[in-house]
N, C-alpha and C positions, 0 to 999 in steps of 0.2 A: 679247940682243934688243935692240935699240936704237930708242924709242918717240920719235916727233914732236912735242912739246910745243907749244900755242898759245904759250907764252911766254917767252924766254930766263930768266927768274927760275927758271921752275919745271925747264927743260934744265940748270939749275947744282946742282939738288938731287935730293938718296935719292930712289928711288918705287919703290914697290913695283906688282907686275900683277897684275893675276886678271883670269880670266872675268867674275866676279859680284861685286858689290860689293852686300852686302843692309843694308840701314841701317835698324838700330833689332833688338833683341832681346829685345824683350816675347813675344807670343803668336806675331803669323806671321813674326816673325824668326825665332825658332826653332824654327816648324814648314820653314818655307822654307829654313833650312839642312840639318832631315831630309831633305824632300824632295831638294833639290839633293846630297845626298851618296849617295843610295839610290839616286835614276832617273838619274843621271848623276856618275858616281863620279872618270871624269876630268875632271872641269872642275874648277880651284882657285876654290876664291870663299873672300871673308872679310864676315864679319860685325862694323859696326862699332856700338855702342854708347854714348851719353853717359854712362849713367849710369856707377856704379862695379859694379853686379852684375844679373841677368838678371831678367828681368819686367817689366819698363815700370811700367804701371799698380800693377802686383798690388808692387814695391819703393817706388814713389814717394809711393804714398799709406798714410801709416800711421792715419789716424784710427780710432781705435775703433766695433772691428763691421768692417771693413771688409771684406766679402763680393762676391761674384759676384753677378748680379742674371739672372745667363743661367741656366740650370738645366748638370751638367759632362759631362751625359751627349754635349749638343749643344757644348758650348760647349770641352769636350777634345776632342783629337785624334782625328783617323776611327782615324788609326792603334795610338794606343796607352786600351785601357782605363779608364775612369773608374769607380773602385770604392768609391766614398765620396759620404755625404748630396747630393745633388743640387746644391743650395746649397753652397759650397764657401768658405771665409775665407782671405783671402791667402797665410794661411800655408800654409793646403792644397795653392793651384794652385801657388805657388813651391815647394813639393816635389814635385810632379807634372814642374815644368817640369824641375826638375833633376835625376830622373830622366830624360827624355829624351834631355837633351844627355847624363849619363854614360854613358847605355845606349846612345848612336849614337856616344860619340867624338867631341862634335863641340868640345868645351872648347877644343881649338888653332886653333878655329875665329874664336873671339870674342874680338875688342880692347873694355875697357872703358875710360872715361873716356878715349872718343875723340868728339868735338863735331864733325860735317861741316859746317862754312863754308864752303863754297865748292863747284857744281860745274858743271865749265863743258866744256858739246862741244865735241870738235874735228873738222869733216867732211873733214880735210887727214889725221887722223890715224884716223879711224872709234873716238873713243875718248871716254869721260868722264875727264876732269883732276878730280880729288876730291884736297881739300887739308881737311885737321882738326886742330881743334886737341888735346894732352893736357890733360883739366883737374885732369892733380895736376902736371902738371908743366910748362902753358904750351908745350910744346914740339910746332912746326908740323909733323907727316906728309903723306905728297905718293903719293896713288895714279892709276896708271891702268888702268884697265877698260873692258871691250866692252858689260858691262849695268850696267843700277842699278837695284834690286830695294827696291822702296821700302815698308817696312816699318814706318815710324815712327810709328804710331796717328795720329791725329786731331786729338791739344788739344795745349797748353805744358804740360809737367810745371811748369816753373817760376813758375807765376802761374795763380789761378783767375779768375774773372770775381769782380768786385765791382764794383757802382754804386755810384757818388760819391753817395752821399745827404748832403744838410745835414749838419753839425754834428757832422761824427765826428770832427773834429780838440778837440772839446770832452769828449767824453769822456772820461769818466779812467779807464773800465775796460778791458779788453782784449779786441780786436778778433781773429779769427784766421778765419782758411779754413782750409777740410777738404780744399785742393786741398795744404796746406802747413802742417799741423798739427804746431807743434812737439810734441816728444817729451815734452819738461817740462812740460807744462801740467797744472797741478792745478785740478781742476774737483769736485774734491770740497767738501760741501757748499757748492755754490754757487751763484749762481741765473744762470742760463743760458738766454739767448735764442740760437733760432738760425735765422736767417731762412733760406727756402725752400724747395721743394717739391719731390719730387724722390726719387733711388734715396740718396744721399748724409742725408740729411737721415732719408730711413727708417731706415736702419741706423744711424746715428749715434745717433741718440734714445734707442733702445732701451739701446744699448750704455752710456749712460751716465748715464741715468736714476734707475736705482738710486740712483748715490753724491752726486746732484747735488744740494739743496733742493729745483731745482725748476726747470722747462725748462718755456719756454713757445715754438713753434712759433710763429713770425710767417709767413704765405704772402699772398703779392699771389691767387692764386685755385690751387684747388685741382687733381690731376690727378686720374687712376685710379693701384686698385693692386690689383693681386690677393693673394689670401692661400689657404693650405691649409699643410699640411703639408712636414715638409722631409725626406722620402720617395717615394722612387719603388716602390708595392705589386707592379711586375709586375717590377722588379730586383730585391725581395725577395727577392721565390719562385720565376723561376732559380737565385738564389742557394741561397735551401734546396736547389732540387734539384741542388744542384752543377753547374750548366750552366758551360762553358766562360765565365768572362771575355767573349774577346772576343765569341761569340756574345750576351753577353746585353749585352755594348753595345754592337753591331752595331743588335741588337730591340729593345733602349730607345730608344736616336738613335730611328729610322727610326718607334718609335710619336710622342715628340713628334713629332716633325717632321709628320706625319700629323698630331695635334691644333692643332696650333699652324698647320698651315695651316687645317684646318677654322674655328678661332679665327676666320684673320685677313679671310678668305673673309663671316665673320659678322657682321663689324664694318663690314661697306659691305653686304651684303645687308638683315641684324637690326639693327643697331644698335642701338634704345633695348632688346632684348631681351637685348645682352650686357651694355647699362649697366645693364640691374636689374640682371642677375648679379652684375656686379662689385659695385655696391652694397650685395646685399643679405649679400656674404661683411664688406665693413665693418658692418653692420647687425648683422650674428649676433652679431660678438664685443663692440659696444660701448652694442647692446640700443636700440630701439623710443624713447629719451625724448632719445638725444645728436642732435643739428643736423647730421642727415648733406646737407642741402638745400645750408646754408651752409661744410661747412669739408672735402668730401668727393666734390660733385658738380659736375665740371668743363661746361663751357660749351660743348666740344668731344665733340664724336663717339669713340671709344676706337679707340685705337691712331692718331691722328694726331699725338698724342704717346706718347713708348713708355707702357706700361704696370709700374710698379715693380713687383714682387712681393717680398709679406712674410711668412716662413717663420715658421711657426707661427706669422703676426701678432703676431709681438713687440712691432711701434709701437702697433697698435694696444693690445694686453694693456696697453704703460704707460699710454695714455690711461684705458683705465681702470680700473688701480690709483689712476690720481689724483695720477703723478706728472709729467703733461704735462700742459699745458695747451694748448689750435689755435684762433689769431687769428687770418682769413681777411682781412687790410686790406692798408691801406700805409702803409708812411713816410715821416711827414712830415718828421722832424728827428730825427736824436739829441740827444739830450741830456748834461749833467754824468754825470749815474745809469744812462743806459739808452737808450730809444727811447720819443717820443710818434707817435701813431698818427696816420694820418689821422681817424678814427671821434673824436679826442679822448681815447681811452686814454691811460696814459701808466705805461710796464716800465720798472722797476731792473731791474740785474743785473751782476756782477760780470764775464763774460764773456757777448761777442756773438761768433757763431759765424755767418761767411757760405757758405748750404749752396748758392751762387748757381752752380754752373754752369761752365763755363772758356771756354775762350777759343780756337777751332779754329786747326790751324795750316795752314799750305800748303803742301805738299811737305818737311814740315822747318822752316819758317823757313829752308829756305836758300837761299844767295846763286846761284843759275841762270843759266847765258846759254849760247845757241849760239852757234857759232861768233862770240862776243864780244858781243851781241848778246844783251841782257836779257830771259830771260824772262819774259813777263807772262802770267800763267796763265790768266786770267780773258779773252784772244783764243784759247783752244784751243778745239776739241772733244770729247767724251771720246768714247774707244769703250767702251764697255759697261761706261764707272767706273774704268779700269783703267790706259788708257795714252790719250793727245791727241796732234792732229792738231800736225805740228813740234816734235815731241818724240822723237828717235831714242831707239832701244836702252833705254828707258827702261816698270817696269812700279807702277800705284801699289795697293799693297794699303788697301781701304777697306770696310770689314765691311757687316753689315746694320743696318736702326734698329730690323728688329720681331725680328729674331735674333740665335744668336749669333754672331761675330764670326770663329769659328775657321771654322765652315761655308765661308764667301764667301774665307777665304785657303787654307782645304785645297784648296778647286776654282784657282784662281788660284795655285795654288805650283804644280798641275798642267801648267795652262797654260806656265806661263815654262818648265818644261823642257821643254815637246813645242815649243815656240817656236822656243828656244834647238835640239834637237835639227833640227829643222826649217832652221834658218839653217845648222848647220852640213853638211847632205844637198844646200844650194844653194850652197856654199862663198860665203855670205853673210858679209857683216861688219856691214852696218846693218839694222835694220828701225824701220821708218812706217809711219803709218795716216794715209790721207787722206781725204776724202771724197770720193767716186767720180762721174761723172757726172751718175749719178738722183738724186744728191744735191744738186744743186750751189743748187737752188733750195728745199734744205729748209729748213723754219722753225727757229727757233733758241730755243731754251727756257732758263731756268734750271736746273741745274743737280741743283736738285730739284724736283719740284712745290711749290708753300708748300700748295696745297690736301689733297693727299697726307699730307705732314708737315713739322712746322713750329715744332719746339722752339728760344728766342733762343737759342743756339747756332751754328745752322746759318743763320737770317734776319738773326745779324749777318755772318756770314760768305761768303752767296752773291756779295756783285758781288765777292770775287778768288776763287772757283771757276769752274772749265773751266763753258761753255756744254754744254747738251745737247740733241741735233736730233731730231721731229718721227718717228723710227723708230726699230726697234726695235735695231739696232747702236751709237747714237749716242745712249743713254742709259743711267745703272746702272740698273741692276732692281732693287729690294728685293723680288724674291719667289725665292728659296734654291729653289723648286722649277724653276721658268723654270729658273734659273741653271745647275740640274744637270745639264738635259740639252740643252741651247743649248751652254754654253761647251765642253765636253770634243768637241761637236760643231763647234766654228767650222774655218772653211774655209781653213789657212790662207796658200790661195792664190786667195783672194779680190780683188777689185779695190781694196778699202779696205787692202791689207797690200803696202808696197812693200819690195822686198828691194835690196841691193846691195854 
């Protein structure tokens, strides 16, 4: 088959053709490959992964204690039961994903060490022309595809976000980031400072505390934590009754989703009551004399930022045992031996760990163009957080801030397969989303409402993200209960869809 490409250079290059190209072999990409293989078995597709292994976050992150902060009954795929503890280690998650790949013969579809550098849409050919570089050989690879399915995640695996503190070059110890943790880092019997509050620090600290001389967590401001056992009583009871794993998976998922929905609603309707419940869980471990007000009481309502779950309270147990100190303060400067805080406190450390979050990428930091014009994503309007005005034949998977990523990736997998089948029925080669006549005067808003959810990584990225609109079709809902009913029932012949 001959394909019309957008440049002479690409015409002269060997090019592989596929119906669908899936970007990334993380949780969303592997799930997407499964759904394509089962719902559209006659479609040709390839999954390009920049790393040398599947897993995304669970492969790139290797700091001690790395684990999920969502329960695996909902973070796991809907089509494969999860049979382990609700909060799982990276190793357990990778094993689970590996089983999905093996059981469904997906290995032949996945190309590792393929870093996509550019994606260029040609309206003449009605195709995406994608160039990738093999990271192990430097060789360029070229693909012509009908549809791009962006499952690359939302942050840069290659680097974490580290603020530029004064004096960092003066420090004589070692500075590391959780996102690029050195596998040979020796922290035994060392004094360690961990900077930052959040799921990463709450995971790392208890994993290293027993080995270090002492760990000091320095946080600019506190966040909310949830505490509880790493066990689901309903799941365990059903297993004792020898209920089929598929049934257990579905029943427990539904219960967790219901409970999560109730909790989320309560954070708006009775935030003070929820706040006291969360703080009560911390107080039950640390005791009445610990300064909860200073170190674990945020100045915002629960769920305005993500609530970090601490299984079995291990983070707080490390504090209670005296292995960990918490200081709520800001860094004035690094010194030769550690850091000086704005309060005047001087802390010595052999190692400083920045658990300070990540940088979001925008469509995988890939160089996109539409008919040779560079794509500026912030000039587009998002359709339900998954497609963009002016960007044909592309869908972006972005999960839930307050729920499991996989819940939305499963929903969008169904949508992609349904959309592609609908296009086949219309003999359409291209689909665009566009504002309807009634949307002409619609107010345009930030991609996410900062009054609803405003972690630092999102605030930094908002100028580069698409706009949303003041109508349900034109914003990215963070409500799974809304999406699970609306996305499967989207009218694919609605005026917002244009086929050609």
